[in-house]
All heavy atoms as an XYZ file, in Angstrom:
738
protein
N      12.356      4.617     16.485
C      12.667      5.779     15.677
C      13.069      5.303     14.294
O      13.840      4.368     14.145
C      13.815      6.558     16.319
C      14.161      7.801     15.553
C      15.210      8.615     16.267
O      14.995      8.946     17.445
O      16.229      8.884     15.637
N      12.508      5.928     13.278
C      12.823      5.595     11.894
C      13.283      6.854     11.193
O      12.677      7.909     11.336
C      11.583      5.038     11.161
C      11.104      3.752     11.817
C      11.894      4.824      9.685
C       9.809      3.239     11.261
N      14.344      6.734     10.443
C      14.846      7.870      9.681
C      14.884      7.492      8.206
O      15.534      6.524      7.819
C      16.250      8.244     10.145
C      16.823      9.421      9.395
C      18.219      9.789      9.852
O      18.559      9.472     11.008
O      18.952     10.371      9.058
N      14.169      8.234      7.374
C      14.166      8.009      5.938
C      15.210      8.935      5.323
O      15.145     10.143      5.476
C      12.792      8.318      5.345
C      12.682      8.208      3.836
C      12.906      6.771      3.380
C      11.332      8.707      3.372
N      16.176      8.358      4.654
C      17.267      9.153      4.083
C      17.116      9.411      2.599
O      17.608     10.404      2.088
C      18.599      8.482      4.354
C      18.924      8.459      5.829
C      20.295      7.950      6.058
N      20.594      7.987      7.478
C      21.782      7.840      7.965
N      22.798      7.647      7.162
N      21.981      7.877      9.259
N      16.473      8.492      1.869
C      16.369      8.651      0.427
C      15.304      7.701     -0.107
O      14.975      6.711      0.533
C      17.725      8.347     -0.234
C      17.879      9.008     -1.589
O      16.932      9.667     -2.061
O      18.963      8.873     -2.187
N      14.781      7.995     -1.289
C      13.803      7.144     -1.956
C      14.337      6.837     -3.347
O      14.766      7.740     -4.068
C      12.433      7.835     -2.054
C      11.879      8.120     -0.657
C      11.466      6.986     -2.869
C      10.598      8.914     -0.653
N      14.328      5.554     -3.722
C      14.822      5.116     -5.025
C      13.735      4.347     -5.759
O      12.815      3.819     -5.142
C      16.040      4.187     -4.856
C      17.182      4.816     -4.155
N      18.131      5.546     -4.816
C      17.530      4.857     -2.849
C      19.021      5.996     -3.947
N      18.675      5.589     -2.735
N      13.862      4.236     -7.071
C      12.969      3.388     -7.850
C      13.181      1.932     -7.427
O      14.280      1.558     -7.036
C      13.252      3.543     -9.345
C      12.891      4.912     -9.895
C      11.400      5.194     -9.790
O      10.583      4.291    -10.054
O      11.059      6.336     -9.435
N      12.130      1.137     -7.519
C      12.250     -0.268     -7.133
C      13.089     -1.043     -8.137
O      13.140     -0.702     -9.320
C      10.867     -0.929     -7.026
O      10.192     -0.800     -8.270
C      10.047     -0.305     -5.921
N      13.772     -2.046     -7.638
C      14.590     -2.918     -8.474
C      14.159     -4.359     -8.240
O      13.766     -4.718     -7.129
C      16.071     -2.778     -8.107
C      16.641     -1.399     -8.329
C      18.090     -1.300     -7.864
O      18.814     -2.315     -7.953
O      18.469     -0.220     -7.398
N      14.250     -5.185     -9.273
C      13.911     -6.599     -9.134
C      14.899     -7.278     -8.196
O      16.072     -6.916     -8.138
C      13.917     -7.285    -10.491
C      12.814     -6.815    -11.402
C      12.862     -7.519    -12.727
C      11.741     -6.988    -13.612
N      11.722     -7.617    -14.917
N      14.410     -8.280     -7.474
C      15.215     -9.100     -6.565
C      15.832     -8.313     -5.405
O      16.841     -8.710     -4.850
C      16.304     -9.857     -7.334
C      15.755    -10.831     -8.343
C      16.848    -11.617     -9.012
C      16.259    -12.554    -10.041
N      17.259    -13.362    -10.702
N      15.231     -7.195     -5.063
C      15.698     -6.405     -3.922
C      14.582     -6.408     -2.890
O      13.416     -6.198     -3.224
C      16.040     -4.956     -4.339
C      16.376     -4.121     -3.124
C      17.180     -4.936     -5.338
N      14.933     -6.679     -1.643
C      13.939     -6.658     -0.574
C      13.796     -5.233     -0.044
O      14.782     -4.545      0.166
C      14.348     -7.601      0.546
C      14.276     -9.054      0.127
C      14.510     -9.981      1.283
O      14.183     -9.626      2.432
O      15.037    -11.084      1.027
N      12.554     -4.839      0.175
C      12.274     -3.485      0.624
C      11.762     -3.497      2.063
O      11.449     -4.556      2.600
C      11.303     -2.820     -0.348
C      11.992     -2.571     -1.668
C      11.900     -3.487     -2.704
C      12.816     -1.476     -1.830
C      12.581     -3.293     -3.898
C      13.502     -1.272     -3.021
C      13.386     -2.177     -4.046
O      14.070     -1.974     -5.210
N      11.659     -2.329      2.689
C      11.295     -2.287      4.107
C       9.971     -2.975      4.401
O       9.012     -2.859      3.648
C      11.190     -0.799      4.430
C      11.537     -0.053      3.218
C      11.788     -1.008      2.113
N       9.959     -3.674      5.511
C       8.764     -4.333      6.008
C       8.709     -4.072      7.507
O       9.703     -4.210      8.201
C       8.813     -5.857      5.753
C       7.632     -6.550      6.391
C       8.870     -6.155      4.271
N       7.557     -3.667      7.974
C       7.369     -3.447      9.404
C       7.065     -4.789     10.051
O       6.145     -5.494      9.650
C       6.225     -2.472      9.627
S       5.863     -2.184     11.360
N       7.842     -5.149     11.056
C       7.624     -6.427     11.742
C       6.910     -6.248     13.074
O       6.545     -7.213     13.723
C       8.955     -7.188     11.938
C       9.937     -6.358     12.751
C       9.533     -7.584     10.594
C      11.181     -7.117     13.151
N       6.714     -5.022     13.487
C       6.001     -4.788     14.739
C       6.020     -3.324     15.106
O       6.709     -2.522     14.487
N       5.259     -2.998     16.099
C       5.209     -1.616     16.558
C       4.264     -1.492     17.728
O       3.568     -2.439     18.099
N       4.251     -0.310     18.301
C       3.368     -0.029     19.426
C       2.762      1.347     19.253
O       3.438      2.268     18.828
C       4.152     -0.027     20.744
C       4.731     -1.363     21.117
C       5.520     -1.292     22.412
O       5.365     -0.318     23.170
O       6.299     -2.218     22.656
N       1.515      1.446     19.553
C       0.788      2.705     19.609
C       0.712      3.429     18.273
O       1.365      3.099     17.308
C       1.396      3.626     20.659
C       1.433      2.989     22.027
C       2.049      3.863     23.014
N       1.043      4.861     23.411
C       1.272      5.770     24.319
N       2.419      5.862     24.902
N       0.329      6.616     24.650
N      -0.093      4.442     18.263
C      -0.204      5.327     17.103
C       0.938      6.336     17.153
O       1.518      6.587     18.204
C      -1.539      6.062     17.132
C      -2.721      5.147     16.885
C      -3.946      5.963     16.565
C      -5.114      5.089     16.273
N      -5.106      4.451     14.981
N       1.207      6.930     16.017
C       2.244      7.954     15.991
C       1.672      9.249     16.567
O       0.458      9.443     16.607
C       2.750      8.166     14.571
S       1.516      8.787     13.426
N       2.528     10.157     17.016
C       2.043     11.437     17.539
C       1.243     12.200     16.488
O       1.577     12.171     15.307
C       3.325     12.195     17.896
C       4.341     11.131     18.114
C       3.977     10.031     17.152
N       0.194     12.855     16.923
C      -0.603     13.661     16.008
C       0.154     14.932     15.649
O       1.050     15.377     16.382
C      -1.984     14.002     16.609
C      -2.811     12.755     16.802
C      -1.858     14.770     17.901
N      -0.207     15.519     14.529
C       0.423     16.746     14.044
C       0.316     17.845     15.104
O      -0.707     18.007     15.756
C      -0.278     17.195     12.753
C       0.404     18.304     12.032
C       1.710     17.884     11.377
O       1.855     16.709     11.006
O       2.592     18.745     11.254
N       1.392     18.581     15.268
C       1.458     19.725     16.197
C       1.263     19.348     17.658
O       0.839     20.160     18.469
C       0.446     20.811     15.821
C       0.750     21.445     14.480
O       1.938     21.522     14.118
O      -0.195     21.865     13.794
N       1.576     18.098     18.017
C       1.418     17.683     19.406
C       2.715     17.827     20.206
O       2.731     17.570     21.399
C       0.934     16.226     19.489
O       1.922     15.348     18.974
N       3.788     18.195     19.551
C       5.061     18.331     20.258
C       5.898     17.064     20.194
O       6.721     16.818     21.071
N       5.654     16.236     19.166
C       6.429     15.008     19.023
C       6.072     14.001     20.100
O       5.069     14.151     20.819
N       6.901     12.961     20.264
C       6.594     11.929     21.260
C       6.387     12.464     22.679
O       5.430     12.064     23.351
C       7.788     10.977     21.176
C       8.251     11.110     19.762
C       8.045     12.573     19.424
N       7.230     13.414     23.162
C       7.000     13.899     24.538
C       5.669     14.643     24.684
O       4.933     14.421     25.646
C       8.176     14.838     24.802
C       9.210     14.489     23.792
C       8.474     13.965     22.602
N       5.355     15.498     23.721
C       4.092     16.247     23.781
C       2.887     15.339     23.652
O       1.874     15.520     24.334
N       2.988     14.342     22.770
C       1.895     13.386     22.583
C       1.664     12.601     23.867
O       0.520     12.385     24.280
C       2.225     12.462     21.411
C       1.106     11.561     20.982
C      -0.139     12.058     20.648
C       1.308     10.202     20.878
C      -1.171     11.221     20.229
C       0.298      9.345     20.453
C      -0.947      9.862     20.131
N       2.729     12.193     24.529
C       2.599     11.474     25.802
C       1.911     12.336     26.846
O       1.067     11.849     27.615
C       3.970     11.029     26.316
O       4.489     10.022     25.501
N       2.256     13.631     26.876
C       1.608     14.538     27.831
C       0.122     14.675     27.514
O      -0.714     14.719     28.417
C       2.295     15.899     27.821
C       3.659     15.862     28.469
S       4.620     17.401     28.525
C       3.558     18.668     28.009
N      -0.218     14.721     26.209
C      -1.626     14.814     25.818
C      -2.388     13.570     26.275
O      -3.494     13.677     26.818
C      -1.749     14.953     24.300
C      -1.298     16.278     23.753
S      -1.401     16.314     21.953
C      -3.088     16.846     21.753
N      -1.795     12.398     26.053
C      -2.464     11.158     26.435
C      -2.636     11.066     27.946
O      -3.662     10.582     28.439
C      -1.695      9.947     25.907
C      -1.619      9.833     24.380
C      -0.783      8.623     23.988
C      -3.006      9.772     23.762
N      -1.648     11.548     28.671
C      -1.746     11.565     30.138
C      -2.919     12.439     30.568
O      -3.703     12.068     31.447
C      -0.435     12.088     30.728
C      -0.380     12.031     32.232
C       0.965     12.511     32.754
O       2.001     12.106     32.201
O       0.952     13.295     33.729
N      -3.065     13.599     29.942
C      -4.171     14.504     30.262
C      -5.518     13.880     29.892
O      -6.499     14.022     30.626
C      -3.989     15.832     29.536
N      -5.574     13.165     28.767
C      -6.823     12.534     28.330
C      -7.274     11.412     29.260
O      -8.447     11.063     29.293
C      -6.677     11.992     26.906
C      -6.667     13.036     25.815
C      -6.289     12.403     24.480
C      -8.015     13.727     25.716
N      -6.346     10.855     30.003
C      -6.683      9.799     30.954
C      -7.129     10.338     32.302
O      -7.405      9.563     33.210
C      -5.489      8.854     31.146
C      -5.298      7.939     29.963
O      -6.263      7.511     29.345
N      -4.058      7.634     29.641
N      -7.161     11.659     32.430
C      -7.534     12.279     33.698
C      -8.517     13.425     33.441
O      -8.095     14.541     33.151
C      -6.281     12.801     34.413
C      -6.601     13.486     35.721
O      -7.751     13.522     36.162
N      -5.581     14.056     36.335
N      -9.827     13.172     33.546
C     -10.820     14.220     33.283
C     -10.656     15.469     34.153
O     -11.173     16.528     33.808
C     -12.158     13.529     33.576
C     -11.877     12.081     33.394
C     -10.443     11.891     33.830
N      -9.905     15.382     35.243
C      -9.684     16.550     36.107
C      -8.451     17.355     35.686
O      -8.178     18.403     36.261
C      -9.550     16.111     37.563
C     -10.833     15.536     38.112
C     -10.695     15.133     39.556
C     -12.019     14.559     40.044
N     -11.991     14.230     41.456
N      -7.726     16.866     34.689
C      -6.531     17.563     34.207
C      -6.956     18.900     33.593
O      -7.974     18.978     32.899
C      -5.806     16.709     33.165
C      -4.467     17.217     32.793
N      -4.278     18.265     31.920
C      -3.229     16.826     33.177
C      -2.994     18.498     31.767
N      -2.334     17.636     32.533
N      -6.209     19.982     33.851
C      -6.587     21.309     33.344
C      -6.739     21.382     31.819
O      -7.485     22.216     31.322
C      -5.447     22.227     33.798
C      -4.653     21.458     34.776
C      -4.999     20.017     34.647
N      -6.053     20.529     31.079
C      -6.123     20.589     29.621
C      -6.950     19.453     29.016
O      -6.970     19.274     27.803
C      -4.712     20.576     29.034
C      -3.945     21.846     29.367
C      -2.535     21.795     28.849
O      -1.769     20.934     29.257
N      -2.212     22.706     27.953
N      -7.664     18.725     29.863
C      -8.464     17.592     29.399
C      -9.428     18.001     28.279
O      -9.450     17.387     27.218
C      -9.221     16.972     30.571
C     -10.162     15.871     30.163
C      -9.686     14.579     29.988
C     -11.525     16.110     29.959
C     -10.537     13.544     29.615
C     -12.379     15.090     29.577
C     -11.879     13.820     29.406
O     -12.719     12.803     29.024
N     -10.232     19.034     28.517
C     -11.242     19.441     27.531
C     -10.591     19.905     26.227
O     -11.081     19.610     25.141
C     -12.130     20.551     28.089
C     -13.054     20.045     29.188
O     -13.425     18.850     29.129
O     -13.386     20.830     30.088
N      -9.493     20.618     26.326
C      -8.784     21.105     25.137
C      -8.286     19.927     24.282
O      -8.502     19.892     23.074
C      -7.603     21.977     25.557
C      -6.759     22.457     24.403
C      -5.505     23.188     24.860
O      -5.390     23.529     26.055
O      -4.631     23.399     24.000
N      -7.638     18.977     24.921
C      -7.083     17.841     24.180
C      -8.177     16.901     23.674
O      -8.019     16.258     22.645
C      -6.077     17.073     25.027
C      -4.811     17.838     25.307
C      -4.061     17.598     26.439
C      -4.340     18.813     24.437
C      -2.891     18.290     26.701
C      -3.174     19.512     24.685
C      -2.458     19.248     25.819
O      -1.298     19.929     26.073
N      -9.283     16.815     24.393
C     -10.392     15.955     23.986
C     -10.900     16.351     22.595
O     -11.325     15.506     21.824
C     -11.509     16.067     25.025
C     -12.586     15.052     24.875
C     -12.187     13.767     25.513
C     -13.358     12.819     25.514
N     -12.978     11.457     25.685
N     -10.794     17.641     22.269
C     -11.252     18.136     20.966
C     -10.332     17.701     19.825
O     -10.735     17.728     18.671
C     -11.346     19.658     20.994
C     -12.433     20.170     21.900
C     -12.482     21.680     21.954
O     -11.890     22.337     21.065
O     -13.101     22.204     22.888
N      -9.098     17.318     20.116
C      -8.127     16.937     19.090
C      -8.423     15.571     18.477
O      -7.972     15.270     17.380
C      -6.723     16.885     19.692
C      -6.062     18.203     19.900
C      -6.546     19.273     20.602
C      -4.769     18.602     19.441
N      -5.637     20.286     20.602
C      -4.534     19.896     19.901
C      -3.784     17.957     18.699
C      -3.359     20.579     19.627
C      -2.612     18.639     18.436
C      -2.405     19.941     18.882
N      -9.119     14.722     19.204
C      -9.251     13.322     18.815
C     -10.709     12.920     18.608
O     -11.582     13.410     19.306
C      -8.655     12.412     19.903
C      -7.219     12.713     20.202
C      -6.878     13.547     21.264
C      -6.213     12.180     19.426
C      -5.546     13.827     21.538
C      -4.887     12.451     19.696
C      -4.550     13.286     20.753
N     -10.947     11.959     17.679
C     -12.309     11.424     17.556
C     -12.661     10.624     18.806
O     -11.774     10.181     19.535
C     -12.226     10.521     16.326
C     -10.779     10.262     16.088
C     -10.013     11.372     16.734
N     -13.949     10.423     19.044
C     -14.381      9.717     20.255
C     -13.838      8.297     20.352
O     -13.566      7.814     21.440
C     -15.907      9.683     20.338
C     -16.482     10.967     20.877
C     -17.942     10.814     21.230
O     -18.341      9.757     21.754
O     -18.684     11.778     20.979
N     -13.670      7.638     19.206
C     -13.209      6.249     19.222
C     -11.687      6.124     19.119
O     -11.164      5.045     18.872
C     -13.880      5.455     18.105
C     -13.533      5.979     16.713
O     -12.971      7.092     16.598
O     -13.822      5.276     15.732
N     -10.969      7.206     19.348
C      -9.506      7.201     19.244
C      -8.900      6.249     20.276
O      -9.211      6.312     21.457
C      -8.953      8.607     19.466
C      -7.455      8.681     19.395
C      -6.806      8.620     18.177
C      -6.698      8.800     20.540
C      -5.430      8.687     18.094
C      -5.310      8.870     20.477
C      -4.678      8.813     19.249
N      -8.056      5.345     19.805
C      -7.371      4.389     20.677
C      -5.868      4.530     20.449
O      -5.346      4.020     19.459
C      -7.826      2.965     20.370
C      -7.122      1.925     21.223
O      -6.336      2.291     22.127
O      -7.349      0.720     20.978
N      -5.158      5.214     21.344
C      -3.727      5.449     21.142
C      -2.886      4.181     21.184
O      -1.770      4.165     20.690
C      -3.346      6.384     22.285
C      -4.372      6.153     23.326
C      -5.636      5.783     22.595
N      -3.438      3.100     21.723
C      -2.655      1.869     21.807
C      -2.757      1.029     20.525
O      -2.020      0.064     20.359
C      -3.098      1.027     23.003
O      -4.428      0.601     22.824
N      -3.656      1.414     19.631
C      -3.846      0.645     18.397
C      -2.668      0.842     17.441
O      -2.231      1.963     17.202
C      -5.137      1.070     17.702
C      -5.362      0.351     16.413
N      -5.766     -0.958     16.363
C      -5.233      0.756     15.138
C      -5.883     -1.324     15.096
N      -5.560     -0.308     14.328
N      -2.154     -0.259     16.908
C      -1.102     -0.217     15.892
C      -1.490     -1.204     14.803
O      -1.769     -2.367     15.093
C       0.263     -0.594     16.477
C       1.356     -0.574     15.445
C       1.929      0.624     15.065
C       1.791     -1.740     14.851
C       2.928      0.664     14.099
C       2.782     -1.714     13.889
C       3.354     -0.508     13.518
N      -1.521     -0.747     13.561
C      -1.960     -1.574     12.453
C      -0.769     -1.897     11.550
O      -0.453     -1.150     10.635
C      -3.060     -0.852     11.675
C      -3.693     -1.722     10.618
O      -3.085     -2.659     10.112
N      -4.920     -1.388     10.261
N      -0.115     -3.012     11.826
C       1.076     -3.402     11.063
C       0.747     -3.643      9.593
O       1.513     -3.281      8.700
C       1.697     -4.661     11.674
C       2.976     -5.102     10.987
C       3.620     -6.277     11.708
N       2.746     -7.402     11.904
C       2.621     -8.415     11.038
N       3.312     -8.434      9.934
N       1.797     -9.412     11.297
N      -0.426     -4.231      9.310
C      -0.822     -4.472      7.917
C      -0.952     -3.162      7.155
O      -0.532     -3.051      6.006
C      -2.132     -5.257      7.852
C      -1.986     -6.707      8.236
C      -3.295     -7.442      8.107
C      -3.141     -8.889      8.519
N      -4.395     -9.628      8.383
N      -1.535     -2.159      7.805
C      -1.671     -0.851      7.153
C      -0.296     -0.240      6.871
O      -0.043      0.286      5.794
C      -2.504      0.108      8.013
C      -2.543      1.486      7.447
C      -3.377      1.786      6.382
C      -1.718      2.486      7.946
C      -3.395      3.062      5.837
C      -1.732      3.753      7.410
C      -2.578      4.040      6.350
N       0.598     -0.319      7.843
C       1.944      0.239      7.664
C       2.642     -0.441      6.498
O       3.233      0.222      5.633
C       2.780      0.102      8.961
C       4.228      0.498      8.716
C       2.172      0.952     10.069
N       2.564     -1.756      6.416
C       3.210     -2.473      5.319
C       2.569     -2.155      3.976
O       3.257     -2.071      2.954
C       3.239     -3.971      5.587
C       4.339     -4.318      6.560
O       5.438     -3.787      6.486
N       4.048     -5.212      7.481
N       1.269     -1.950      3.964
C       0.597     -1.543      2.727
C       1.139     -0.182      2.273
O       1.412      0.028      1.096
C      -0.911     -1.481      2.955
C      -1.705     -1.073      1.749
C      -3.182     -1.003      2.074
C      -3.930     -0.376      0.922
N      -5.305     -0.043      1.282
N       1.290      0.732      3.214
C       1.833      2.052      2.888
C       3.275      1.942      2.389
O       3.669      2.621      1.445
C       1.767      2.980      4.102
C       0.365      3.372      4.486
C      -0.312      4.230      3.443
O       0.219      5.307      3.118
O      -1.367      3.812      2.941
N       4.079      1.101      3.015
C       5.458      0.909      2.576
C       5.504      0.358      1.151
O       6.315      0.794      0.333
C       6.208     -0.020      3.530
C       6.542      0.552      4.900
C       7.092     -0.544      5.807
C       7.530      1.702      4.783
N       4.630     -0.596      0.845
C       4.594     -1.171     -0.507
C       4.131     -0.160     -1.539
O       4.526     -0.215     -2.686
C       3.687     -2.397     -0.548
C       4.331     -3.635     -0.028
C       3.432     -4.830     -0.239
C       4.128     -6.080      0.227
N       3.336     -7.279     -0.014
N       3.267      0.759     -1.135
C       2.738      1.729     -2.092
C       3.726      2.869     -2.335
O       3.442      3.778     -3.095
C       1.410      2.300     -1.594
O       1.635      3.207     -0.523
N       4.864      2.813     -1.695
C       5.899      3.852     -1.784
C       5.408      5.185     -1.226
O       5.881      6.227     -1.597
C       6.407      4.020     -3.210
C       7.129      2.805     -3.731
C       7.902      3.145     -4.975
C       7.047      2.865     -6.185
N       7.732      3.124     -7.441
N       4.428      5.142     -0.328
C       3.955      6.362      0.316
C       4.742      6.550      1.607
O       4.259      6.319      2.694
C       2.451      6.254      0.617
C       1.915      7.520      1.223
O       2.620      8.521      1.313
N       0.680      7.494      1.653
N       5.977      6.963      1.460
C       6.855      7.107      2.620
C       6.664      8.440      3.330
O       7.322      8.722      4.305
C       8.320      6.979      2.191
C       8.642      5.666      1.536
C       9.074      5.635      0.235
C       8.492      4.471      2.212
C       9.368      4.452     -0.396
C       8.788      3.278      1.594
C       9.236      3.259      0.298
O       9.515      2.091     -0.318
N       5.795      9.277      2.813
C       5.587     10.589      3.409
C       4.505     10.555      4.458
O       4.459      9.680      5.311
N       3.586     11.487      4.380
C       2.533     11.625      5.378
C       1.570     10.449      5.276
O       1.103     10.105      4.212
C       1.757     12.938      5.147
C       0.601     13.069      6.125
C       2.700     14.122      5.275
N       1.320      9.823      6.390
C       0.388      8.694      6.451
C      -0.788      9.118      7.301
O      -0.907      8.756      8.453
C       1.094      7.462      7.002
C       2.219      7.006      6.117
S       2.988      5.509      6.732
C       4.400      5.422      5.671
N      -1.666      9.933      6.723
C      -2.754     10.571      7.458
C      -3.672      9.598      8.161
O      -4.184      9.895      9.222
C      -3.565     11.451      6.516
C      -2.763     12.611      5.970
C      -3.535     13.414      4.949
O      -4.733     13.175      4.796
O      -2.909     14.262      4.312
N      -3.896      8.429      7.595
C      -4.877      7.545      8.211
C      -4.312      6.741      9.375
O      -4.939      5.843      9.867
C      -5.489      6.620      7.165
O      -4.503      5.974      6.424
N      -3.110      7.061      9.836
C      -2.587      6.439     11.058
C      -3.357      6.915     12.259
O      -3.378      6.283     13.280
C      -1.111      6.754     11.254
C      -0.214      5.912     10.443
C      -0.554      5.101      9.408
C       1.188      5.795     10.581
N       0.555      4.498      8.907
C       1.639      4.901      9.609
C       2.108      6.360     11.441
C       2.988      4.563      9.471
C       3.430      6.027     11.308
C       3.868      5.125     10.322
N      -3.957      8.076     12.153
C      -4.638      8.675     13.308
C      -5.990      8.049     13.479
O      -6.694      7.792     12.602
C      -4.755     10.210     13.140
C      -3.356     10.812     13.136
C      -5.616     10.808     14.225
C      -3.328     12.286     12.898
């Protein structure tokens, strides 16, 4: 869990946030946060699940929920894009 409290201008000789690791993709928009996203992934792993077809439409065919791109996250942190990171999906 990460909580962003404030954003400041950069200063020389100050170290800024760096991601050292992580797991999985973040929950997709309107998925109900981590619990809802987990339920969606559970349904996607079971073609007989009643909501399988509905959730299948939410994601591209090559969607891999276990993928985590630390380099991308650090690039975003350096660019001061602390808000929406759309390409995480």
